[in-house]
N, C-alpha and C positions, 0 to 999 in steps of 0.2 A: 460341347462346344457352340457356341452360335453360328445359327442355321445349318448343324448338323439335321434330317429329319430325325424322326422316333420314326422305327417301325416295331408295331406294332403284331403281336406272335396268333393269330388266326384258329389255332394248331384244336385240335378238342382236347389234346390235354394240357393246354394252355389253361382253357374253360377249367376244365375240371378239378386245378388246383386254385382257380378262383371262384369256386360255389365258396368259401367256408368266410366272404367277403361280403357278404347277401347276411340279414342280420338272421339269426334263425330263431326260428317261427316259435311263436309264446309256447314252452310247455305250461304255461297254466291252465289252457285250450286242452290239450291232451289233459291234465285234472279234472278239469272241468267234466269235461267230454260221459270219463268213465266217471264220475260223479253222479251225472245223471244216468246213468243207468243202474245203478246201483238203488235197488227195491224202499234200501233203508234213510238216502239219504235224509234230508229236508233240507226246501232251501236257504234258511241262515248258514247253512255251510259254504253253498255253493254262492250266497253270495258276499261274503270274509275269503272266497278265493275269489270271485275276478273281480275287488275291490284291489287285491294287491298289484293286479298292472291298471296303475293311472288310467293308461292308452286304451286299452281295453274297455274299461268302464265309458270311458266317457264316450266310445264308437255305439259302444250296446247301448248307451240310453239314445243318442240319436236314429239308429237304426230300429231297437226296435219298436219306437213313433214314425214310422214308415208307414201310407198307407197297405202295404202290402203285407199287412201282421195285422188288422186289420183289429184294433185296440181300438175301447170305446170311448177311451180319453186318453187325454197325455199326462205320462210319466215323467214327473222330475228323479226319482228315485230311482233308485238299483232295486228296493225291495217290491216297489212295485211291481216292476215291471215281467220280475221269476215271475211274479204271482199268476200275474192278469194272462201270460206268455202257455203256450201246450208244451210241453218238454220236445218235439221237434222243433218247434221256431222257435225256441232256448236255443240250442244244438247251433240250429241257421244263422240266428244275430249273433252266435261267440264267432261260429267257424267265420263270418262274412267278416266284423268285425275285426278280427287275425289280422286278415290275407286284404284289406284293403290298402295299404302300406304297402305291399310287395305291386298290387295287378292297379295301379294310378299311376302308374308312369310313364310321360313319351317312349315310343321304343323305334327312334328314327333309323333304326337298319331294317327292321321288320315295313315301316311306311302308316305308324301307328300314332297316335294321340292318347294321352290316360286317359284321358273320356271314353277313348271306343275298346282299350282294354279292358275298363274297369264297368261297360254296356258291354262287353261281348260276354266278357268273368259274370254278370249279371244276370242277361239274358238264358247263355246254359244253363244255366240255375232254377231257374222258371222255365223252361225245360222239361228239365230230368224229374222237377214236381210232380207235373202232369201228365207223366209220362207215369212215376213212380203209384202214383192214384189210378190213374185208368185201371194197370197193369196189376193193380195189388203188391207189388215187391214191401214188403215187408222192411230192408233194411235201407231204405231210401236215405237213410246220412252219410254211407258208404257213399251213395250212387252222388249223389248233393256235394258231401268233399270231392271226389274223383271232378266232378264241370267246372269244380271252383276252381280247383291247382290245375288243370290242364295247360296252362297257356306257361307257370311259371319258369320254364323252359327259356324261353324266348327272353322274360329279365335277364341272367345271366351270361345268354350268347349275342343280347344287342347288340354291343359296339362290333364283333363280328363280322355276324351278319351284315350289317352297315359299309362296309368296308370289301362283300363281298356279293352283296347281293345283285349288282348289274352282271360278276359271271354267275351263280345261280338262274335270277332271271333265263339269261342265256341258255344253258341246258335245256331248262325247261321244255320252253317254246323249237331250239334247233333238234334237241333228244328225246322229244316229246314226253319226258321224266317227271315225274309230279313235283314238287318243292323241298319237302323232304327229304328226296333222290337225289337231289339236285345239293343238300345240304350234309346230303354222306358227299358228293363226291368231289365237292369242295372245299368241305370243313373240315369232313372223319370222323361225324356226326351228326344227331337234326334235333335240335327243343324239344323232342317226346324222353332221346334218349337220358340229356342235358336234366330235364323236367322230373325226369324218374329218380336218376340220382340226387337230387338235390330231396325231395321228400323221402329217402331212403336214410338219409343223412338225417333231414329232420323226424323221423324217428313216423312216417307216419306209416299206418297198416299196408302189411306188405302185397295185399289186393291192391290196393287203391295204386301203389308202389307200379306194377303189375299193368294197370288199366293208364296210367299216362303215358308207360312207354309203346305201349302198343298202341297208343288212337287213333293217328296216322298211318298205321302201314297196317293192311288189308289180310295179308299171309301172317301175322300174329295176335289179329283183336277178331275176331273169327275160331278163333280156339277157346277162350275164355267170357262167361256172360256180359260180366261189368266193362270190359273191354271197345264189345260189342253197345254195348245201352250208352258208353262214355260217343264212341262215332258218331253212333245215329243220335242223340240228343248235338253232339253238335253240328253235322250234317243238314240237323231241324235248326240250328240254331242258325245256321250261314244259305238257308233257303228263306227264314228268318230276316234276309237284309242289316242283321248285327250282326255279321264279323268282319274284320276290316284290317285294312291293309297289304302287302304287295300279293300274298302266298292267297289272297280269296277265291276257292274256286279253281284251288289247281292241286288239288290232293285228289287222289285216284278208292272208289267205294267197290266194295267187293257188292257182288253181285247173288251172294244167296244171301249178304245183310238181313234184308226183312227175311227172306223163308226162314233164316236162324232164328230168331228174334218172336214168326208168329206174325207177322205184323204185316196187315193190307195198308193199301192205299185210304182207303177210306180209313183206316186209324191212324195212318199218316196225318191225312186232311184236320182229320175232326180235335189232336196233339196240337200243330199249328193254328188251329182257327184257336182253341181256349189258351194255348200260350201266347197269341199276340194280344189277349186281352186283360192277361194275369201282370203281364210284362206292363201292359198300363198305371198295372198297380203300383209295382215298382222301380219307376220313375224318379218319384221323389227320393230313392233312394243314392243314385247316382251324383247326388248337389252336396251328397251328406260329408 
């Protein structure tokens, strides 16, 4: 009836029930990643697979031409891009191409523009690459993927947090709790647990689902290495000034985090310094 107030359910149960309203992450990406891990696979098979998804194909070419990947010339054909990029680079372009439609949307509930969410999402992947290179992490793609997708839960919780953010911030300041602790008290869960459920339903690997679930909870992320690295990369991205929104600087850091990973302050400084330089090569991707 006219004049009736629309009441929006802000419970975690309601959020979980409506997760399936998000478009499913393209299955073709998982097939392509599996193909790339097969030493007998060839680039023609990969090209045929990517061409199947027109949006992914178009994004792939735009991103492949970014200064981040350092190609010697502009490429206009998918087969040429695949021939010039390395395996790890192909994986990264695939993942970023597929993730962009989810991670460039404004999140008014969290006080973030679409540009800010996309900037943070790309910046943390840059940090992950620098960390993987310096630490000799073999499975760099897993850390890259966890970093890229770590805030997907915010997309699903945006409306509910927008209705409750004043209450959440009040708890943060009055009770000296972290933003995610306040989310749990007000909504019954945080964007990390919602994000992990989204990735579980999209059939992401278990270790990535777990790391996304853990990345803001010191008692949880201290227990496994990928979660530790994800939380560390997120913290370093914040220190670079590339985290945005109402919750910036409102999370707790486990005091043993650097020790657990064997990190020194000199190492952290080097990572930050190199990440700033590498991020400059990524800036053109923000506008693609």
